[in-house]
C-alpha positions in Angstrom: 101.2 70.6 152.8 97.7 71.9 153.3 95.4 72.6 150.4 94.6 76.5 150.0 91.0 77.0 149.9 88.7 77.4 147.5 86.3 80.2 146.7 83.0 79.8 144.5 81.6 82.8 143.1 77.3 81.8 142.2 76.8 83.1 138.3 73.6 85.2 138.2 71.1 83.8 136.1 70.6 84.9 133.1 74.6 85.9 132.5 74.9 85.2 128.5 76.7 82.1 128.3 79.6 84.0 126.1 80.8 85.7 129.2 80.6 82.5 131.1 83.1 81.2 128.9 85.0 84.5 128.0 85.6 84.5 132.3 86.7 80.8 131.9 89.6 81.1 129.2 90.9 84.7 130.7 91.0 83.3 134.8 92.1 80.7 136.6 89.2 79.4 137.3 86.6 76.4 137.1 83.2 76.1 136.3 81.3 74.2 138.7 77.9 73.1 139.7 76.1 73.9 142.9 72.6 73.2 144.9 72.0 76.3 146.2 68.7 77.3 148.7 66.3 79.9 147.0 64.3 82.0 149.7 62.4 84.6 147.6 59.1 84.8 146.4 57.7 81.9 146.4 60.5 79.5 145.8 61.0 79.6 149.3 63.9 76.6 150.6 63.6 75.4 146.9 67.0 74.2 145.6 68.6 74.6 142.5 71.5 73.4 140.5 73.4 77.1 140.1 76.8 77.4 138.4 79.5 78.9 139.8 83.1 80.4 139.0 85.7 78.0 141.5 89.3 79.4 142.5 91.3 81.0 144.3 90.2 84.4 147.0 92.3 87.2 144.7 91.0 85.6 141.2 87.6 84.9 142.1 87.6 88.5 143.3 89.0 89.7 140.0 86.1 87.9 138.1 83.6 89.3 140.5 84.5 92.7 139.0 85.8 91.8 135.3 82.2 90.0 135.2 80.0 93.0 136.7 81.8 95.6 134.7 80.7 92.7 131.2 77.2 92.8 132.5 77.1 96.4 133.0 78.0 97.4 129.0 75.6 93.9 128.5 72.6 96.0 129.7 73.6 99.6 128.5 73.7 97.9 124.8 
């Protein structure tokens, strides 16, 4: 049987830890570390280790929607 393809959603830098923990508890995703090349300002080509939520596509899409709603509320506070 073929393995189901998993998707990553990079967590934007600066997201509060409590939101990351909240997502990990509410959704069927794994928090993983991922190397990502940056290409802006003076970091062109630099690789940074970022975290991501990994899971099934539909779950990752739900996580993205939820996290962005939480971030909007956080910024508005």
